[in-house]
One Martini backbone bead per residue (centre of mass of N, CA, C, O) as a GRO file, in nm:
protein
  297
    1MET     BB    1   0.097   0.035   0.021
    2LYS     BB    2   0.052   0.365  -0.004
    3ILE     BB    3   0.125   0.605   0.223
    4GLY     BB    4  -0.006   0.857   0.089
    5ASN     BB    5  -0.307   0.720   0.131
    6ILE     BB    6  -0.340   0.731   0.446
    7PHE     BB    7  -0.359   1.061   0.443
    8ASP     BB    8  -0.715   1.124   0.427
    9GLY     BB    9  -0.860   1.200   0.722
   10SER     BB   10  -0.985   0.922   0.860
   11LYS     BB   11  -0.711   0.915   1.035
   12THR     BB   12  -0.463   0.827   1.267
   13ALA     BB   13  -0.147   0.759   1.226
   14LEU     BB   14   0.078   0.478   1.285
   15SER     BB   15   0.438   0.478   1.365
   16PHE     BB   16   0.772   0.335   1.311
   17GLU     BB   17   1.124   0.313   1.402
   18VAL     BB   18   1.403   0.143   1.262
   19PHE     BB   19   1.730  -0.027   1.280
   20PRO     BB   20   2.011  -0.153   1.177
   21PRO     BB   21   2.219  -0.350   1.314
   22SER     BB   22   2.567  -0.362   1.369
   23ARG     BB   23   2.506  -0.657   1.462
   24ASP     BB   24   2.408  -0.963   1.359
   25GLY     BB   25   2.314  -1.080   1.642
   26ASN     BB   26   2.065  -0.850   1.665
   27ILE     BB   27   1.834  -0.929   1.464
   28GLU     BB   28   1.645  -1.096   1.648
   29GLU     BB   29   1.585  -0.865   1.843
   30LEU     BB   30   1.451  -0.689   1.636
   31TYR     BB   31   1.222  -0.890   1.553
   32ARG     BB   32   1.096  -0.900   1.829
   33ALA     BB   33   1.017  -0.600   1.836
   34VAL     BB   34   0.853  -0.597   1.577
   35GLY     BB   35   0.640  -0.801   1.666
   36GLU     BB   36   0.531  -0.617   1.897
   37LEU     BB   37   0.470  -0.366   1.726
   38ALA     BB   38   0.269  -0.511   1.531
   39GLU     BB   39   0.043  -0.543   1.754
   40LEU     BB   40  -0.032  -0.223   1.719
   41ASN     BB   41  -0.109  -0.166   1.422
   42PRO     BB   42   0.057  -0.025   1.217
   43ASP     BB   43   0.084   0.142   0.914
   44PHE     BB   44   0.405   0.166   0.964
   45ILE     BB   45   0.759   0.081   0.906
   46SER     BB   46   1.070   0.213   0.944
   47VAL     BB   47   1.398   0.205   0.770
   48THR     BB   48   1.709   0.274   0.798
   49TYR     BB   49   2.012   0.451   0.671
   50GLY     BB   50   2.322   0.459   0.677
   51ALA     BB   51   2.593   0.622   0.671
   52GLY     BB   52   2.668   0.609   0.342
   53GLY     BB   53   2.503   0.334   0.312
   54GLY     BB   54   2.606   0.105   0.526
   55THR     BB   55   2.290  -0.052   0.536
   56ARG     BB   56   2.143  -0.118   0.262
   57GLU     BB   57   2.101  -0.425   0.272
   58LYS     BB   58   1.949  -0.436   0.545
   59THR     BB   59   1.716  -0.253   0.478
   60VAL     BB   60   1.581  -0.436   0.269
   61GLU     BB   61   1.559  -0.691   0.438
   62ILE     BB   62   1.388  -0.571   0.671
   63ALA     BB   63   1.157  -0.453   0.507
   64SER     BB   64   1.072  -0.723   0.383
   65THR     BB   65   1.013  -0.874   0.649
   66ILE     BB   66   0.796  -0.685   0.758
   67ARG     BB   67   0.605  -0.728   0.514
   68ASN     BB   68   0.613  -1.059   0.473
   69LYS     BB   69   0.603  -1.160   0.784
   70PHE     BB   70   0.439  -0.918   0.954
   71GLY     BB   71   0.233  -0.743   0.769
   72ARG     BB   72   0.379  -0.461   0.727
   73GLU     BB   73   0.428  -0.166   0.631
   74THR     BB   74   0.696   0.002   0.448
   75LEU     BB   75   0.982   0.236   0.503
   76ALA     BB   76   1.249   0.316   0.304
   77HIS     BB   77   1.543   0.437   0.335
   78LEU     BB   78   1.715   0.700   0.128
   79THR     BB   79   2.035   0.793   0.016
   80CYS     BB   80   2.300   1.008  -0.154
   81VAL     BB   81   2.539   0.941  -0.002
   82GLN     BB   82   2.786   0.790  -0.166
   83ALA     BB   83   2.610   0.800  -0.448
   84THR     BB   84   2.509   0.699  -0.743
   85ARG     BB   85   2.281   0.657  -0.979
   86ASP     BB   86   2.335   0.352  -1.004
   87ASP     BB   87   2.306   0.283  -0.708
   88ILE     BB   88   2.012   0.383  -0.682
   89ARG     BB   89   1.885   0.213  -0.905
   90GLU     BB   90   1.956  -0.056  -0.773
   91GLN     BB   91   1.791  -0.007  -0.515
   92LEU     BB   92   1.517   0.028  -0.652
   93ASP     BB   93   1.510  -0.256  -0.775
   94ARG     BB   94   1.511  -0.408  -0.505
   95LEU     BB   95   1.251  -0.289  -0.394
   96LYS     BB   96   1.070  -0.393  -0.616
   97GLU     BB   97   1.129  -0.699  -0.578
   98GLU     BB   98   1.005  -0.673  -0.266
   99GLY     BB   99   0.744  -0.474  -0.278
  100ILE     BB  100   0.843  -0.182  -0.225
  101GLU     BB  101   0.658   0.150  -0.217
  102ASN     BB  102   0.840   0.305   0.009
  103ILE     BB  103   1.012   0.630   0.054
  104LEU     BB  104   1.276   0.794   0.231
  105ALA     BB  105   1.412   1.092   0.120
  106LEU     BB  106   1.767   1.153   0.160
  107ARG     BB  107   2.066   1.286   0.183
  108GLY     BB  108   2.228   1.281   0.447
  109ASP     BB  109   2.497   1.219   0.631
  110PRO     BB  110   2.797   1.238   0.712
  111PRO     BB  111   3.050   1.065   0.728
  112LYS     BB  112   3.252   0.932   0.931
  113GLY     BB  113   3.475   1.208   1.011
  114GLU     BB  114   3.280   1.415   0.877
  115GLU     BB  115   3.131   1.748   0.841
  116ARG     BB  116   3.048   1.714   0.532
  117VAL     BB  117   2.885   1.708   0.234
  118VAL     BB  118   2.988   1.539  -0.064
  119LYS     BB  119   2.944   1.520  -0.380
  120THR     BB  120   2.902   1.268  -0.586
  121LYS     BB  121   3.009   1.144  -0.859
  122GLY     BB  122   2.710   1.088  -1.020
  123GLY     BB  123   2.522   1.237  -0.817
  124PHE     BB  124   2.384   1.387  -0.524
  125GLY     BB  125   2.325   1.687  -0.307
  126TYR     BB  126   2.001   1.658  -0.293
  127ALA     BB  127   1.684   1.554  -0.215
  128ASN     BB  128   1.524   1.664  -0.462
  129GLU     BB  129   1.690   1.499  -0.666
  130LEU     BB  130   1.609   1.223  -0.556
  131VAL     BB  131   1.307   1.247  -0.596
  132GLU     BB  132   1.312   1.280  -0.901
  133PHE     BB  133   1.451   1.007  -0.960
  134ILE     BB  134   1.240   0.823  -0.836
  135LYS     BB  135   1.002   0.915  -1.018
  136LEU     BB  136   1.158   0.807  -1.287
  137ASN     BB  137   1.218   0.493  -1.133
  138GLY     BB  138   0.916   0.471  -1.012
  139ASP     BB  139   0.625   0.358  -0.805
  140PHE     BB  140   0.640   0.574  -0.547
  141SER     BB  141   0.616   0.663  -0.221
  142ILE     BB  142   0.718   0.989  -0.091
  143GLY     BB  143   0.933   1.090   0.161
  144VAL     BB  144   1.030   1.358   0.388
  145ALA     BB  145   1.212   1.591   0.565
  146GLY     BB  146   1.160   1.778   0.868
  147TYR     BB  147   1.237   2.099   1.064
  148PRO     BB  148   1.121   2.254   1.341
  149GLU     BB  149   1.438   2.374   1.419
  150VAL     BB  150   1.598   2.356   1.183
  151HIS     BB  151   1.838   2.299   0.990
  152PRO     BB  152   2.170   2.303   1.071
  153GLU     BB  153   2.245   2.436   0.767
  154ALA     BB  154   2.040   2.654   0.805
  155PRO     BB  155   1.994   2.995   0.857
  156ASP     BB  156   1.669   2.954   0.838
  157MET     BB  157   1.340   2.891   0.805
  158GLU     BB  158   1.295   3.008   0.523
  159HIS     BB  159   1.515   2.840   0.378
  160ASP     BB  160   1.413   2.563   0.469
  161LEU     BB  161   1.130   2.583   0.327
  162VAL     BB  162   1.233   2.607   0.043
  163ASN     BB  163   1.362   2.323   0.044
  164LEU     BB  164   1.106   2.167   0.114
  165LYS     BB  165   0.940   2.254  -0.136
  166ARG     BB  166   1.124   2.121  -0.341
  167LYS     BB  167   1.059   1.831  -0.249
  168VAL     BB  168   0.757   1.844  -0.300
  169ASP     BB  169   0.766   1.940  -0.600
  170ALA     BB  170   0.927   1.670  -0.687
  171GLY     BB  171   0.710   1.438  -0.522
  172ALA     BB  172   0.620   1.452  -0.240
  173ASP     BB  173   0.364   1.319  -0.008
  174PHE     BB  174   0.538   1.349   0.265
  175ILE     BB  175   0.616   1.441   0.614
  176ILE     BB  176   0.890   1.382   0.838
  177THR     BB  177   1.013   1.461   1.129
  178GLN     BB  178   1.212   1.561   1.339
  179MET     BB  179   1.290   1.571   1.638
  180PHE     BB  180   1.101   1.683   1.933
  181PHE     BB  181   0.998   1.848   2.264
  182ASP     BB  182   0.839   2.103   2.147
  183ASN     BB  183   0.533   2.165   2.015
  184GLY     BB  184   0.566   2.460   1.929
  185ASP     BB  185   0.766   2.400   1.701
  186PHE     BB  186   0.571   2.239   1.526
  187TYR     BB  187   0.340   2.445   1.486
  188ARG     BB  188   0.512   2.660   1.351
  189PHE     BB  189   0.611   2.487   1.120
  190ARG     BB  190   0.336   2.413   1.001
  191ASP     BB  191   0.236   2.699   0.949
  192ASN     BB  192   0.476   2.787   0.767
  193ALA     BB  193   0.437   2.568   0.553
  194ILE     BB  194   0.158   2.654   0.461
  195SER     BB  195   0.243   2.948   0.387
  196ALA     BB  196   0.457   2.820   0.167
  197GLY     BB  197   0.268   2.588   0.008
  198ILE     BB  198   0.240   2.333   0.187
  199ARG     BB  199   0.012   2.031   0.134
  200VAL     BB  200   0.129   1.807   0.287
  201PRO     BB  201   0.170   1.588   0.515
  202ILE     BB  202   0.267   1.634   0.868
  203ILE     BB  203   0.476   1.424   1.065
  204PRO     BB  204   0.531   1.367   1.383
  205ALA     BB  205   0.830   1.299   1.570
  206VAL     BB  206   0.889   1.075   1.844
  207PHE     BB  207   1.114   1.067   2.137
  208PRO     BB  208   1.179   0.843   2.357
  209ILE     BB  209   1.310   0.852   2.679
  210PHE     BB  210   1.572   0.631   2.820
  211ASN     BB  211   1.853   0.804   2.805
  212TYR     BB  212   2.049   1.061   2.887
  213LYS     BB  213   2.306   1.039   2.712
  214GLN     BB  214   2.168   0.969   2.450
  215ILE     BB  215   1.981   1.222   2.417
  216SER     BB  216   2.203   1.436   2.428
  217ARG     BB  217   2.353   1.340   2.175
  218ILE     BB  218   2.123   1.334   1.964
  219ALA     BB  219   2.022   1.625   1.997
  220SER     BB  220   2.294   1.761   1.916
  221LEU     BB  221   2.312   1.639   1.627
  222CYS     BB  222   2.006   1.755   1.532
  223GLY     BB  223   1.917   2.028   1.700
  224ALA     BB  224   1.765   1.949   1.958
  225LYS     BB  225   1.575   2.072   2.218
  226ILE     BB  226   1.558   2.070   2.566
  227PRO     BB  227   1.358   2.159   2.785
  228PRO     BB  228   1.437   2.293   3.083
  229ARG     BB  229   1.245   2.129   3.265
  230LEU     BB  230   1.328   1.852   3.157
  231HIS     BB  231   1.633   1.876   3.193
  232ASP     BB  232   1.630   1.908   3.500
  233LYS     BB  233   1.501   1.641   3.566
  234LEU     BB  234   1.710   1.456   3.423
  235SER     BB  235   1.979   1.560   3.554
  236LYS     BB  236   1.904   1.471   3.853
  237VAL     BB  237   1.872   1.148   3.725
  238SER     BB  238   2.105   1.052   3.522
  239GLU     BB  239   2.200   0.782   3.705
  240LYS     BB  240   1.882   0.695   3.691
  241ASN     BB  241   1.729   0.510   3.469
  242GLU     BB  242   1.440   0.474   3.583
  243GLU     BB  243   1.383   0.781   3.612
  244VAL     BB  244   1.432   0.865   3.324
  245GLU     BB  245   1.218   0.682   3.203
  246LYS     BB  246   0.977   0.796   3.352
  247TYR     BB  247   0.999   1.090   3.247
  248GLY     BB  248   1.008   1.023   2.947
  249ILE     BB  249   0.729   0.889   2.928
  250GLU     BB  250   0.562   1.118   3.038
  251HIS     BB  251   0.637   1.320   2.818
  252THR     BB  252   0.542   1.155   2.570
  253ILE     BB  253   0.247   1.138   2.647
  254LEU     BB  254   0.191   1.443   2.661
  255GLN     BB  255   0.288   1.508   2.376
  256SER     BB  256   0.092   1.318   2.225
  257GLU     BB  257  -0.176   1.427   2.328
  258ASP     BB  258  -0.137   1.711   2.213
  259LEU     BB  259  -0.109   1.634   1.917
  260LEU     BB  260  -0.384   1.479   1.893
  261GLY     BB  261  -0.537   1.764   1.971
  262ASN     BB  262  -0.388   1.899   1.679
  263GLU     BB  263  -0.438   1.765   1.394
  264VAL     BB  264  -0.281   1.514   1.322
  265SER     BB  265  -0.204   1.263   1.085
  266GLY     BB  266   0.028   1.157   1.284
  267LEU     BB  267   0.251   0.914   1.451
  268HIS     BB  268   0.612   0.899   1.500
  269PHE     BB  269   0.823   0.646   1.638
  270TYR     BB  270   1.114   0.613   1.805
  271SER     BB  271   1.229   0.295   1.910
  272MET     BB  272   1.526   0.184   1.924
  273ASN     BB  273   1.455  -0.129   1.910
  274ARG     BB  274   1.202  -0.103   2.095
  275SER     BB  275   0.889  -0.195   2.277
  276ARG     BB  276   0.800  -0.151   2.571
  277HIS     BB  277   0.785   0.159   2.582
  278VAL     BB  278   0.597   0.206   2.342
  279MET     BB  279   0.360   0.035   2.440
  280LYS     BB  280   0.305   0.200   2.692
  281ILE     BB  281   0.243   0.468   2.554
  282ILE     BB  282   0.010   0.384   2.367
  283ARG     BB  283  -0.174   0.264   2.608
  284GLU     BB  284  -0.198   0.564   2.746
  285LEU     BB  285  -0.365   0.654   2.534
  286PRO     BB  286  -0.636   0.737   2.405
  287LYS     BB  287  -0.855   0.521   2.254
  288LYS     BB  288  -0.929   0.733   2.009
  289SER     BB  289  -0.660   0.796   1.861
  290PHE     BB  290  -0.676   0.493   1.695
  291GLU     BB  291  -0.960   0.383   1.577
  292ASN     BB  292  -0.839   0.196   1.321
  293ASN     BB  293  -0.678   0.063   1.547
  294SER     BB  294  -0.621  -0.255   1.732
  295ILE     BB  295  -0.451  -0.188   2.008
  296LEU     BB  296  -0.713  -0.214   2.235
  297GLU     BB  297  -0.859  -0.508   2.190
   0.00000   0.00000   0.00000
């Protein structure tokens, strides 16, 4: 099923993100988590693509398994960093062979040890170019990334929205945001995007906080700020993982409830390849949140 068709206003979509494990031995643990997440009846599960395409083979394998074994629609991430047109065309062919119809098209992060992205000879330098190429080489539903707190490389929101509209105009069907912890940032971003002429669904992505050091590192990498009140709470119990987890889950539930009350097309959760925390959060949300999902039956 094309993910672009899910966001028709008839329901609030539910989705999760997983990533290929760095060690082969962890793949079964990933599939155990996927199996439990699948019980929540998500509309789709996305699979990330490592920096520089380092996990491209695993991305297709995992996306295919989620679709064909677990029966859930998948969204395969695809980046253009360190890839030529031929590399990308080959990846698109593999996705077609596996019956995968949905792609999240990203420029991608710089390879490990490098500070900026350098366009590969024979490749692309920007995500809008990748979107155009995908449209020419297959019948995919295409999502792109949006940044409620502005892309780290953009000088301001106005320039960032110009780039986002380029991606949408190139053929993107929907937008999934980078993580954020203050819903006000998302609402401002959504309003500004609409004012800029962007008319596709914008799906907020929520990051449940499990570990203080982990979230501090990830937030700094992507430019997401942790609200002072939440930061103070977490920093006081930073060495007590159970307390961090408790506050993190409480915040995510409140954040999700607020988003659901403000006409979002869906909620996308970063699972970090875990299921227990995410399942607890979803089941704490109002029963009517995902009326057409059988998660509470």
